[in-house]
N, C-alpha and C positions, 0 to 999 in steps of 0.2 A: 344433199339436193338432188332430186330425181326428175326425170322429164315428166311433163303433165300428160295424163292419160288422153290418147287421141290428139294431143298437139305437138308442136315443134319444141316446147320448153324454151328456156330462156338462151339468149345468145351472148357471147363476149367477143367482141371485134377489137383484135389487138392491132393497131395501126402505128407504123414507124413513121417518124418525122420525115419532112422533106430534105433535099440536098443541101448540103453545107460545103463551104470551101475546102474544109479538111476532109470530107468524103472525096471530093475531086482528086485531092493530093493523097489519098490513101494514108491519112494519119489517124492514128489511133485517138479517138476523141475521149472516150471514158466519160469521166464526170466534168470535163472541161466545158464551159459554157460557150459554145460556138452558135453564132445566129444563122438562119437560113439565108441561102443566096437568091437571086430574084427567080432564078429557075425553080429553087426549093418551094418559095412562096406559090409559084404558078401551079406546081405540082399539089401542093396542099389545098389550093382553090378547086382544082379539077376534082380531086379524089373527094373533098368535102361535098361537092355536089352530088356524087354518086352515093356516098354513105349516107347523106341526108334521106335518101330514098327509103333507107331501112327504118327510118322513123325511130332513131334511138331514144331511149328513155332517159338516159343519163351520159355524161362525159366526164372521165378524169383523166389528168395528164401528169406525166413529169413536170417539175418546175423549171427545168431547164429551158432556154430561151428557144432552141429549135423545135421541141416538143410542144411549148406553150403556144408558139407563133402558128404551128400546125393545127392545133386543137382550136384556137380562135377562129380559124376560117369555117369550122362545122358549126361552132357555137353562133357565128354570125347568120348561118341559115336556119338553124334550128331554134334558136332563142333559148336553149339550155345553157345555165351557167357550167363553167369548167371548175371541177374540183382539182387543185394542184396538190401534189404530195411529192415530196423527195423521195420517197420510198420507191417511186418509179424510175428514178435516175438510172442513167447508163452505169455499168460496172466500173468502179474505180480501179485504175489500173497502175497506179503509182508512176514509176520512171517511164513506163510505155507511153503514157499519155503525151500527145504531140509528136511522136515518132511515126516515121513512115513505115510501111510494110517492109521495105528492105532493110530499113535501120534496125527494126526489131530483130529480123532474121539474121543480121550480121552481128548484133550485139547480145541477143538472148535467144540464139537458135535452139539451144537445148531445151530450154524452158517453153519456147513456142511449140516444138515437136511434141513434147510431153503433154502439153495442153491439147493439142490436135489429138493425140492417142486416147484421149478422155481421161487422163490423170488429173486429180486435184491439185492445180496449180494456182498459186498467188500470182498472177501476171504482174510483173513490175513491182511485186511486194504489195499488190492490192487485195481486193476481194476475190474469194472462191465463189465459183458459179453457183454453188449451193447456197452461200450466203446472200447471193443476189435474189435467188428465189425465196430465201427465208423472209426477206424484207418486202418483197413486191407481190408475191402471190397472196398473201393474207389480206392486203389492200384490195386486190382485184376481186377476191371471193367476198369480202366484207361488202364491196358496192354490188356485187352480182346478187347477193342475198336479198337486197333492197328492191329487186326489180319485181314488176308486176309479172304474173304469169305469161310467158312467151314474150318478155321485154327483152331489150337490147341495150347493153352497154358498150360504149366505146372506150378503149383506152389507149391513150397517145403516149407512146413510149419510144424505147431504142431497140435496136437490133438484138443486142445481147440480153437485155433485160427480157424482152419478149420471148426469146428463145428458151430461156431459164424457166420463165413463168409458164409456159406451155408445157415443157418437161414435166414440172412438178405437178400442174393440174391434171395431166393425164397419167400420173403415176409412172413415169418412166425414170429408170436409174440415171442419176446424173452423168455417168460415164458415156450414156447414149444420146445426150442432149443435142450434141454436135450434129448428128444424123438428120435432124430436123433441117439443117439448112438455113441460110440467111433470108432476110427480107430485103427487098429493094426499096429505095427511098419512096416513100408515100404508098407503099403496098401494105397488104394487111392480112392476118390470119383470123379465121372464124372458129370459135369452139362453141358447140352445142351441147345442152344437157341430155343425157339419155338415162336410161334405166339403171346404167351401171356406172354412172358418173359421166365426166365431160369427155367428148369426142371431138376430134379435129376435123372440121368440115371443109375448110378452105385454107390454103397455106400459100403465102406470097402471091396473093391475088390483086389485081389491079382493075377487076370488074366486079360487078355485083355478084354475091353467091347465088348459084342456082340450086334448087333443091335436088338431093341425089335420089333417084328413082331405082328401086330394085337392086341395091347394091349388094345383096347377098344371094343374088340368083343369076 
């Protein structure tokens, strides 16, 4: 897929879900199905009002409650149905799930540090990051291919899944994906199609993306 001549091409907005109680407690959620807090719901409503201004053409989301509820706020404004897909769930992390950051460091410190160094680690005996990208990125691309020229797809997912999907779509090596950094609750990243594939236009944004002018001069 390449950028349209003279146009901005298609865009993919990857939007992280709102706050949960486990986010506040710094517990590793993974595929555990945790609901939004009241604050998380308010975050989703605020962000949905902003993202609606992009006039998205389609919305897809993880089927976990925190992502589905976030997506529902944008659907309510735009009128678009949400396509739910389990391939967009957060990384399954086995025995890490439900543990706090401190508990993970205390019990699985070597594994945690190896992961941070960019080594392929099955955190808690769960999925590799490359396996998360293997399941999530094709779904995102499949829906992006259906967009009209200069159309916009909103993908509502989770921090780890979004990071690995961005890494895969940009063609980055898996060991470097951590360098992309995380997303705050209800913030988003924007990919745009260009002549040589997808480009990262915005990362961890909480305001509407602005056009980049003269980025090479």
